N, C-alpha and C positions, 0 to 999 in steps of 0.2 A: 902284930903277928910275930910269932917266934921264928927263929932261924930254922929253915927246912933242911932236910937231908938232901945232898946233891941228887939230882935226877939225871939219869943217863939217857933215857928215851922219852920223847914227847910226841904228841900228835896234835894236829889242828882239827877243830870242830867248829861248826857254825855257832855263832853266838845266838842262842835262843832264849826264850823266857826261862827255861829250866836252869840256865846259868846265871840269871840276873842277880839272885841273892848273893852269890859268891863274887860276881863282878862288882856289885855295889859295896860289899865289904872291903874289897881291895881299893876301890875308888875312894872310899872314905878315909882310909889311912894313907893313901899315896899322895893326896892333893889337899891343899888348903881350900880350894874352890872346885870340888868334884862335880863331874857330870851328874845329872839327876837320872833317876830310873826312866823318866819320860824321854830324856835325850837318847838313851840307848834304844828304847822301844820305837821311837820315831825313826831312828837310823835303820833298824831292822825292817820296819814297815816300808821304808822308802827304797829298800833293796840295796842298801850300801853293803860293801864287803865288810862283814863283821865276823871276826874269828876269835876263838879262844884257843890258847895253847895249854894243853893239859899233859901233865906227866905223873904217872902213877896215881891217877885219879885226884891230883891236886891242881888247882888253877895256878898256872905259872904266870900267865899274862893274857893280853887281848889287844886287838886293834880294830879300828873302824876307819874305813876309807871310802871316799865318794868318787865315782868315775865321772870324768868330764869328757869332752870331745876327744882330745888327744893327750889328756893328762889325768892324773889321779891326785886327789887332795887327801892327805892323811889327817884325819880329824882327832884321833885319840890313839895313842899307843902306850901301854902301861905294863910294866913287869911288877908283879907282886913284890913288896919289899923283902920278903924272905928269900926271894930268888934273884935279887939284883946282884950285879957284878959277877954273873956266871955265864955271860954271853948270850942270854935269851933275847935281848933286844936285837942283836944281829940276826938271830934265827928268824924273828918276826919281820925284820926289815927285808931280809932275803926272800921270805915268802911273799911279802907285799910286792917286791920287785917282780918276781915270777908271775904273780897274778896280773900285775899292771901291764907287763909286756903281752900277756895273753889277751888283754883287752884292747891292745893296739895303742896303748899310751906311750908317749915319748918322754914324759916328765912325771915326777912325783913332787908335790909341793907340800909344805907344812909351815906352821907357825910354832914358835917355841918362846917361852917367857925369857926375857933378857936376864932375869934373876936365876935362871936354871943352867949354870955352866956345865953341869954333868950331862944333861940331855944334849946340849949343844955339841959337846965333845963327841958323844956317841954318833950324832948325825954327821959331824965333820969327818970322823973316822970312816964312816960308811961311804963318804963321797959327796955329801950334800954341800952346796955352796951358799954362802950368804948373799941374798938378793936385795934386801931392803928391810925397812922397819915399818910396822903398822902401829901408829900412835894410839895409845889408850885402848888397846885391843882386849886385854884380859882384865877381869875384875881383880881388885887387890884390896887388902884391908884398909889402905889409906886412899882409896879411889880407884884408879885404873893403872895398868902397867902396859908398857910397850911390848910388842912381840917382834922377834926377829923372823923374817920370812926367809925360808931356805928352799932350795930346789935340788933335785937329783936327776941328771940326764940318764935315761935308761939305755 
């Protein structure tokens, strides 16, 4: 993806099938082990909080989160490479926090690859704390990779 012009305004919309082609295009360039179209469709069908962030009719990013009893589990949050390092991850995390509080959640949980220091830094700057490690959680080219478990107190 080419560098995009800075976007000044953005809006959230429900992640629907109409967005899936664009979401999948971003997913393919953003990750070595991307989610499948089925992962997104299953999440939407299950009623998970699935949002796209759109600016000037361009897909900036998206997130998928699952509500639990008193917590929310962030399953996927992605900023399109052309829009990275512009503060959009903070916008999406703030929106997730607002939605989570509205659901009565007290915590947001996530897993992040140990090999992804940039994402870990974003979460830590947002206030997430390291809680532990899930062994062999993610697929990797040489087998499996551990995940750092992080939580954020709302």
